[in-house]
N, C-alpha and C positions, 0 to 999 in steps of 0.2 A: 295301513296298519303300522302302529308304532313299533319300532325296533328297540328292544331293550339292550343296554350295554352289558358287557361281560360281567362287570362288578354287580350290576343289578340282578342279573340272572343268578350269580353265585349266592348273593345275599338272600334272594327270594327262595332259592332251592334249600339253602341251609336252614332258613327260618321255617320253611314248611316242614322239614324233617324234625327240627328241634321242637316246634310247637306241636306237631303230631305226637312225638315221643312224650313230651310233657303232658299232653292231654291224656294219653293212655296211662301214663304214670299217675296222673292225678286221679283218674277213675279208679285205678287199682288201689291207690292210697286211700281214697275216700271209702271204698268198699272195705278195705282192711281196717280202717279206723272205725267205721260203723260197727263192724263185727267185734272189734276189741272193746269198744265202749259198751255195746250191748252186753257182751259177756261180763264185763266188770260190773255193770249195773245189776245183772242177774245174780252175780256172786254176792253183791251187797244185799240184795233182797233176800237171798237164801240165808245169808249170815244173820240178818236181823230175825228172820223166822226161827232159826235154830236157837238163838239166844232166848227168844220168848218161849220156845218149847222147853228149854232147860228150866226156866223160871216156873213155868206151869207144872212141869213134872215134879219139881221140888215142892211146890205147894201141894200137889196131889199126894206126895209121900207124907208131908207133915200133917195133912188133914185126913189121912186115911182113917176110917172108922168113925169120924165125926159126921153127924147128920145135921143138915140145916144150918151150917156154920156161916153161910153167906159167902164162902170162898169160891173162886173160880172152879174148884174141884166139884162143886155141887151147886148147880144153878137152878135146882128145882124150887118152885114156889116164887121165883122172881118173875115179875110181869114185864120189866124193862131191863135192858142191858146197862151195866155200869159203864159210865163214860170216864175215861182217864184223861183228865185235863192237865196239860203241861204248858209252860210258857214258851214263847217263840215258835209256835207251831203255825204253819201256814199251809196253803193248798199244795205246795211243792213237797212237803214232808211226807215220809212214808206213812201209810195208814195200816192199822192192824185190827184184827178181830179175833176173839177167842170164843169158840162155840162148842157145844156138845156134839156128839156123834149123830144125834137125832136132828141137828140143825137149829137148836135153840141158841140164840146169841146171848152170851153171858157178859162179855167185856169188849169194849172197842175204844179206839183212840178218838179224840175229839174231831179229827178231820176225816174219820171213816164214815161210810154210809150208815144210817141207822137201821138198815136191813142187811142181811147177810149177803156177801158177795155171791153173785149168781155163777158159781163154779162148782164142779164136783168136789166132794170132801175127801178126795184122795190125793196123795202126795204128787206134786209136780207144778209146772208153770202153766198159767192160763192167761190168754189175752182177751180182754173185754174192751168195750168202747172207751171207757174212761181210765181203766186201771190194767196193769199187768200184775197178776196175782200169783203168789207162790203159796202152796198149801202143804202143811206138814202136820202129822198127828203127834200127840204127846206119847211118852213112853208107855203110859198105861192104856192108851187108846181110847180113853173116855172123852178127851177133848181134841179139838182141831184148831191149829193156829193158821190164820190167813193174813198174809202181809201183801199189801198192794202198793204199787208205785204209780203215781199219776202219769198217764200216757204223754200228756203235753210236756211234762218235765223231762221225760226220757227223750222225746223228740228234740227238745231244746238242747239237751246235753249232746246228743248225736250230731246235731247241726253245728254246734259250736266247735266240737272236736274236729269235724270234717273241714269246717271253714279255717280253723287254725292250721290244719295240715296242708290245705290246698292254697290258701290265700298267698303265702310267700311265693309260690310258683307263679301265680297270676301277676303279682306285683313286679317280679323280676323279668317278666317278658319284655317290657320296653328296654330294660337294662341290657338284656341279652341281644335285642335288636341293635342297639347302639354299639355294643361291643363287637358283634359279628360284622356290622357295616364298617366299623373302623379297622378291624383286622383285615377284612377282604380288600378294602381300598388301599390300605397301607402295603399289603402284599403285592397289589397290582401297580404300585407306583413305578416300579422298574419297567413294567410293560408300557406305561405312559411315557416314560423317558425314551424308550426305544421307538415308540410311535412318533414322538416329536422329532427325533433325529431323522427318521425315515421321511417324515413329511417335509422337512427342510431340503431334502435332496430333490434336485430337478435337473433339467438339461444344463443349467449353468453351474451346478454343484453336484459332482459325482464322486466327491471324496468319501473314503470309507467311514462307516459309523465308528466312532471311537469306543474303546472298551467301557462297558457299563457294569454296574453291580447287578447282574442278571442271574436268576435261578437257572439250574441246568435245563429246564424245559424251554427257556427262551434263548439259550446260547446257540442252539441249532438255527433258529431264525436269524439271529445276529450274524452268524457265519454265512448263511445262505444269502442274506442281503448284501453283505460285503463282496461275496463272490460274484453276484449279479452286477453290482456296480463296477467291479473290475472288468468283467466281460464287456459291459457297455462302453467303458472308457476305451478299451482296446478296439472295439468295433468302430466307434466314432473316429479314433485316430487312424484306423485303416481306411475309412471312407475319405477322410480329409487328405491323406496321402495319395489315394487313388485319384481324387479330383484334381489335386495339384499336378500330379505326374501326367494325367491325361491332358490337362490344359497345356502343359509344356510340350508334350509329344505331338499333339494335334496342331498346335498353333504354328510350329515351324513348317511342316509340309504344306499346310494350307496357305501360309504366307508366301512360300516359294511358288506354289501353283498360281496364286494371284499375281505375283510379280511376272512370271513367265507369260501368263495370259495377257497382262497389260502390255508387255513388250511386243508380243505377237500382234496385238491390236494396233499398236503404234506403227509397226512395219506394214500392216495391211490397210492402213487408214485410207489410202487412195486406190485400193483395188476392190474388186467385186467380192472378195472374201472378208471384207471388214465387218459386214453384218454378222457372219458366223463367229468371228473373233469376239465381237461385242457381246454376243449371246453367251459365249464361254465365260467372259468376265462377269457378266451379271449372275450367271448360275454359280460361279465360284464364290462370288460375294455372298450370295444367298446361303450357300453351304457354310461359309465361314460364319455368317451371322447366326444361323441356326445352331451350329456347333458351339459357338460361344455362349449362347443362351442355355443350351443343355448343360454345358459345363458349369455355368453359374448356378443353375438349378440343382445340379449335383452337389456343388459346394455348399449351397444353402441347406440342402437336405442332410448333409453330413455333419451339420452342427458347427460350421465355421464361425457363426456369430456368437458362439458360447464363450469364446476366448475374450475375456474382458480386458480392455485397454483404455487409456485415455486418448480420445480423438477430438481434434479441433475441427468443428463443423465449418467455421469461417474459412479456414485454410483449405479444407477439402472441397468446398463449393467453388472457391476461386480456381483451384487446380483443375477441377472437372470442367469449368467454363473455358479455361485456356486450352485444355487438351481436346475438347470437343469442337473448338474453333467456332463457338457460337456466342462470343462475348457481346455481339451486337443485339442478339435476340434475348439473351438472359439478363434480366434486370434484377440485380441483387441489392437488397437493402437490409438494414438491421434495426431492430426495435429494442428498447430497454437498455439495460446496463451492458457493460462490456462482457461478451459471452466467454464462458470458461469451457473447458473440455467436457465431453460427455463420456459415459461408460459404454464401451462396445468394442468390437473388432474393427480395425481400420479397413481391412479388405472388405468385410461384410457391409460396413456402412457405405463404403465407396460403391459397391455393387448396387446397394439399395438406391442411393441418390442418382447414380448414373441411369438406372432403368427408369426412374421417375422422370428425369429430365429428358431422356430420349423419347419416352412416351408422350410427354407434353409437347416436345418439338415436332414429333412426327404426326400428331393428330390435330395440330392447330394449323390454321391457314398459313401459307408461305409468307414469311416476313413478319408475322404477328409476334409480339413479345411474349415471353414467358416470365412471369413474376416470381421471384424467390425472396422470401422474407425470413430472416433469422430472428425469432422472438424468444425473449427471456433466456437466451443462451443455449437452450436445449430443445427448442421446438422450431421446426421448419415448415413453412407454408409455401406451397407451389400452386400457381394458378395459370391456366392457359385458356385461350378462347377456342371454342368449338361448339357445335350444336349440343344441346342438353341431352344427357343420356338417361334412358329409362331406369328408374330405381331398381327394378328386378334384374336388368342386365348389368347394372353397376355392381351389384353383389356377386353375380356370376363371373365377372371379369377377373376376379381374384383366383379363379380356378385355372389349372394348366390348359393351354391350347384353346382357350375361349377368347374370341375376338369380337369387337363391336362392329357396327355397320360402317366400315371405312374402306377406302381404296388404298390406303398406305400399306407398305410392306411391313410384315411382322410375323412372329411365330406364335403369339398368344401366350408367351411365357413370362413376360416382364413383370406383370403384377403378381403372378404366382410366386416368382422369386422374391419380390419385395415383401409379400405377405409372410413368407416363411422366415425371412431374415428378421422382420419386425417381431414376430412371435418369439423367436429364439433370444433376441437381444433385449426383450422386455419393453420394446417401444410401443407406444399407442398410436395407431394410424386410423384416420377417418377420411372418408371420401364424400364430397358434396357435388352434386350436379343438378341444376346449374349452380354457379357461384352465388352464395348468399347476397341478396340485393340486386341480382341481375336475372336475366332469362337465358343466359348461355354460359358455356364454359364448364370446366372441372376444377375443383379445389381439393388438394390433398394436404392434410396436416399430419406431420409425424413428430411425436414427442418422445425424445430419448431420455433414458434415466440419467440424471446428473452424476458426474463422476469427477470430483475435484482431484487435481493432480497431487499424488502423494510425493513425499520427499524423495528425490532421486528418480522419479518416474518421468520418462520422456514422452511428450505428446507427439504421436506419429501423424503424419499427413501423407506419407509416400504410399498411397494405396495402390496395390497392383491393379485392381480393376479400373483405375482411373485412366488407363491407357485407352487410346481410341479404339472403338469397336470396329469390326470389319464392315459394318453397315453404315457408318457415319459419313457425313458429307466430306470430312477431311480425307477419309480413307478410300473413297470410291475411285479415284483416278490415280492413285499412287500406291506402291507396294506397302503392305502393312508390316511394320517392324516385327521381327520374331520375338 
């Protein structure tokens, strides 16, 4: 079902009310006009009859006492009525007849019937099929004056009068629609501005909505949105601070525990207790690795990737390769022009790349290379060799604590962390298995939004998460730095 916009609803509602009111008004106006026109025509009909009555009465007075004078006052002896012929008389002109009380027609107009109107010879109005007739007697009462108006002429007059009074209303309906539509949309323009401002807010933009020229009804929404954005900013800042503090507070005791366990194993290496010490070291390393991943997941969920900075991918990849002590397996190449910085948070990008590289190293055969290609300056391609992964499982691997069919150690959080950071930083990430053109391996492509370095802006590469993780090859047999 199609959803109407607020402007369309208001315009439609207003037009329904206006058209309904105009329709009722037009009906009332048409009825009133018909009544007034009919009344005016009846008055005209009566006025003509009264004038004729005055003339007939005057003739009767002048011809009183005269017999057979041929005057309307005495129509005896006449076999046919006298026809009064006047110029410019047509079928729309009023017709009149003068008859005696006994119904003998003595005088008629040329457009009147040659027989007496079929109406009673008493004063009043009478409606017949072709005429509306008004009857009035003379003062002497010897004659009756009948004046008729053609019905079609009366109907034409009424229709024209009604049309003249109603037609302007019908003509102005489109104009009313245009004006109502323009006024409503102009009034809602401020709401559209507020809607646009709210739409531009996202995880990477939580700045308050600037002051707008809003009506009082929308000021409360504006205030509520700014209040919500402020609370979100504070909540994200609190989560970031918690993740950073937790990482600092947990890393030191775990590193100390790892160091003590490794020292104990070194002392007991030639005794029967060496196996127990080695188990302690492995379990401590597993706790450290899981804790580190959980802290990375917490940092990713807290919105750490929303802090936009200029990050050099080339320098960051080389730093990660050196710190992971896997330079022999990580084959790094560049394609295209000299890469520039990308837009993102250096810590978040470091966490993302480190997890992808660790995942590739851990799930590929020992000694097999992992290919890293920096393309077009803002896109990274990572490929490793392994059995092809089922497409349905490949999609689920991005969920927390979901692992594939592998014997390698892991918590199932790496790809979930990578997915969260990619979504927050606006990076586009795609997975392919097998590698296009082969029957094995996994290919990951991450495209970062380009971010040219502004004047005075420093490109950072000192990513905190680039430090060796507790589960890496380098850190397995030596204390992890705090």
